[in-house]
N, C-alpha and C positions, 0 to 999 in steps of 0.2 A: 504493500500500500504506500509506504514511504517513497519507494522508487517511482511509482506512478505519479505521485504528487510532485516529485522532483523533476521528472520529465515534463510534466504539464507546465511547471514554473519556468523551465528553460525555454519551452516553445513560446510561452506568453511573452517572455523577455525579448526573444528574437523578433516576434511580430511587432511589438511596440517599438523596438529599436528601428526596424525597417520603416514603420509608419512615420516616425519623427525625424528620420535621417534626411537632410537636405538633398535634393536631387542634383545631378550634375549641372554645373553652370548656375546654381542657385545657392552657393555657399553664403553663409551669413556674413554680411559686411559689417565692419565696425560702425557704430552709430555716427562717428564723425564722417565716414565715407558717405553714408546715406544723406547726411545733412548737406555735404558739398554737392552731391548729385542734384539735390532739390534747390539749392540756393545760388549756384554759380551764375545762373542766367539772370539773376536779379542784381548782380553787381554792376557798378558803374563801368567797369572795363568792357563787359559784354555789350552794353549799350553804346559806349563811345566808339567801339570798333565796328559798329554797324552789323553785327553778326545776327543770324537768324537761327531758330531752333533746328531748321533743316540742315544748316551748315554744321552745327555743333550739337548733335542729339544727346551726347553724353559728356560728362565732365572730362574724361581723358581725351576725347576728340577736341575739346577746347584747349586743354593744356598742350597737346602735341602740335598746335599751330605755332608755338614759340620754340625756336631752336637756337637762339642766341640771347645773350644778356641784353644786347642793344634793343632787341624787339620787346623784351620784358620792360625795360626802362621806358621806352617810348609809350607803351601801352599804359603804364602807370601814370606818366605825365599827362597823357590824353584824358585820363580819368580824373585829373584834377590835382594831383600831388606834385609840387615842384621842389620843396625843400623839407628837410626833417633833421632834427638833432637825434643822435643815437646814444643809447646806454646799453651796455652788455653785462649780463650776469652769467657766470659759469659755475656749474655744479661740480664740486670736488668731493662729494660724499663717498663713503666707502663702498656703496653699492655699485659704483662704476667698475669695481674690480671683477664683478661676476655678471654684470649686465651685458657683456659682449659675447656670451657663449654662442649665440646663433649668428649674430651679424658681424662679429669681429674675431672669429676663430678662437673663442674662449680667452682672448686677451683682455687686459684692463683697457677700458675705453680711452684712458688718458696715456697709454703707453707711447712714448716718443721713440720711434724706431730709426729708420735710416732715411736718406734723402730721396728714396724712391717710393716710400709708403707713408701715407698720412693716416693718422688715427681719425675717427669720425668727428671729433671736435675740431681738429685742424681743417678737415674738409668743409665743414659747415662754415667756419669763419672765413675761409677762402672764397666760397661761393657767395655768401651774403656780402662780403667785402667788395667783390667785383661788381655787384649790383648797387649796393647802398651808398658807396662812396659818391655816386652821381647825385645823391640827394642831400648829403651832409654838407651844410653850408660852411662851417668853420673847420671841419675835419678833426676836431678834438673829441675823442670818444672816451668817456669814463668807463672803465672795465673793472668789474668786481667779481670776486670769488666768494663762494659760500659752501658750507658743509664740511669744512676741514676741521682739524682737531681743535683749533682756537675759536672759530666762529660757530661751529655746529649749526643749530637751527635758530640762533639768537641774533646774529649780526652778519656783516659782510666785511671783506677786506679788499683794498685796492691792489690791483696787480702792479701798480707803480708806487714808489715811495711818496709820502706826503699827499696822498690822494690826487696825484697829478693824472690828467687824462692822457691817453695815447694819441699820437698824431697819425691818423689813418690806420687802415687795417694791416698794413705791413708791420707797424709797431705793435698792434694788438697781437698778431701772431708771434712776434719775437718775445713779447712779455709772457704770453701763454707758455711758450716753449721753455722759458727760463723758470717760471714758477713750477711747472710740472716736475722739474728735476728734484725738488726738495720738499714738496707739499706732503703733509701727513693727512691722509683722507680719514674722515670720521662720519659724522651725521648726528641725528637724522636729517633728512632732506626737507626743507620748507621753502616755499616761494615768498613767504611773508617778509623776511628781512630785505630781500633785493627789491621787492615792489615798494616797500616803505622808503628805501634809499632812493629809488627813482622819484618818489614824491618829493623828497627833500631837494633833489637836484632841480626839479621843475619849479618848486617854490622860489628858488634862487634865480632861476632863469625861465620865466613863464612863457616859453615858446613851445611849439609842438615837438613832442619827443616820442621816439619809437624805442620801447624797451624790449630787447631780445634776450630771452632766457634760454640757455642751453642746458638741458637736464636729462638724466636717465629716468626720471619720472617716478622713482620709488619714494613717494611722499609719505610722511608720517600722518596718522589719522588725526587731523586737527581742523578746527573751524577758522583758524587764523589765516589760512590761504584764501578762503572765500571772502573773509572780511577785508583783507588787503586789496583784493581785486575790486570789490565793491567801492572801497574808499578811493581807489585810483580813478574810478569813473567820474570823480569830481574835478579831475585835472586833465589837461591836454596831453594824455598819455595813451598810446596804443601798446598793448602787451601782446607779443608773439612768443609763444613757448615752442621751442623746437625739441622734439623728443628724439633722444639718441640712445640706442640700445634696444634690448629685446622687449621692453614693456613689462606689464600691461599698461594701457593708457586710459583706463576707465575714468580716473579722477580728472585728467586733463580734458577729456571729452565732456565730462559733467560740467566743468567750469566754462567750457566753450558754449554750452547750450542752456544751462539751467541756473542762471543767477538773475532772475527777473528784477531784482531791486536795484540793479545798476542804472545809472543815468543814460548810458548808451552801451552798445555791445563792444566792449573794449578789449576783449580777450580772444585770441585765436591760437589754436593748437595745430602744429604741423608735424607729422610723423616722418622724419627724415628718410629712414630706410625704406618705408613703404612707398613714398613718392619716387625715390630714385630707382626702385626695383620695377615699377610699373610703367614709367614714362619712356617715350621714345628718345627724348633729349633730356636726360636725367638732371643735369645741372641747371639748365634753363627752367625746367619744370619746377624744381625745388625753389628757385628764386621767385618764380611766379606765385607759388603757394604762399611763400612768406609775405609777399606784398599785395596779394589780390584784394584783400578786404580793407587795406589801409586807406585808399581814397574815400570810401564810404564812412569809415571811422573819422577821418579828418573832416569830412563834411558835417557829421554829427557834432563834432567838437566846435566847429565854427557856429553852427546853429544854436548851440548851448551858450555861446558868448564867452567861452573860455579864453579866446585869443583876442578879445576886443581891445584890451589895453596893452598888448604886447608891442615891443619896439618894431619899427619897420624892418623889412629884410635888409635894406641898405645899411641900417645902423648896427645890426648884429651879425649879418652874414659875412662881413669882410674883416672881422677882427683877426689880425695876424697871430698865429700861434707863437709860443715861446720858441726861441732858437733851439734846435735839436742837432747835436753832433753825434752821429752814429759811432764815430771813432773814439770820442771821449766818454761816452756813457758806459759805465761798467756793467750796467744791466743788460747790455746787448752782447751776445756772443756771435759775432758775424760769421765766423767759420762754420758754425753748426746751424744757427737759426735761419740764416739766409739760404743755405742749401736746402733746408727743409721747406722754407716758404716757396722757393722757386720750383720745387719739384711737383707741386700739386697738379697743375694743368698748364702746359706751355702756352695755352691760349688765354688763360685767365690772369695769372700772376704777373707776367711781364707788363700787362696793361696797368694793373694796380701799382706796380713798382714805378713805372714811368710817370704816372699821374701824381703819386705821392712825392716823387723826387722833384718834379717841376713845381708843385705847390710849395714844397719846403724851400727851394731856392728862391722862389718869388717872395715868400714871406720874409726871408732873410734880407733880400734886397730892400724890401719895404722898411724893415727896421733900421737898416744902415742909412737910408736916405732921411729918415725922421731924425736921426741923431745929428 
């Protein structure tokens, strides 16, 4: 009798499993993916480019129209965004050590290897740098780390001494490479400190800011993250969280979709590895994902009056940065950092390097003439 009941139970399990198993081609998509499929046609980019639903019936068909960074930049400018200040937060928590099992051959996501291979954080910084430097008006980028043994989930630290900003993304990469050599990873991971730091920065300089947070997504269970995101919606800040590693990303997708008390939709999540694995032109597609909702967020910020009393672009966009000498700065290790930087993509980084070098020389000439 027991054997009969056991056989019946097994058969019932197999029948139920077959009934609820998704059929081929209908695998369950992450909630964020479903949201993008439904929302991308409502963005300003889609409208400004004059596209129709017949031309782009799916989200990926829209993304694959862009195969260069220049095309992405022009589309974003057509949608209404001309300039933006940038703040970067980098997750140095201990979970980065095991979050690369699937996407990074079980290596730590922060491993600095050789001049031919970039870790995921370096890849992200390089791709967003090739795109976002076109929008950053003064090229001074505050970069903060969080989740290490000193800051944990309580505060952030600057990647440069004395809370100095980096000059362009080349210096961002150099400082990241240097810090990675000695950092002691800890945790837990929280977005709250870096978001609150961004609010402090914006209070001092009330212009439009884009906060980029690079994280492995292993957040501690806390209401502080949601509260910080809601608080940030009172300021001219767009938050883009870039997911690096294996995930899961449920918390990020929840913040992207389910915080109705915000003044505007100020939070966007982008799964770096998922985007790059599916798109025809991976790097351009990732840049587009990062920037796609920014023009609409910027429009909402303007409508809320957050930028009403800000200085004009002419008064704050041409402030020359402090003089930087790569040769004299002990924080730079030219022999290693620049080799690492230049190896990511021969089409991306030389452009970054030339632009940064020209701006640096121009700013130095400006300072010398004023003296």
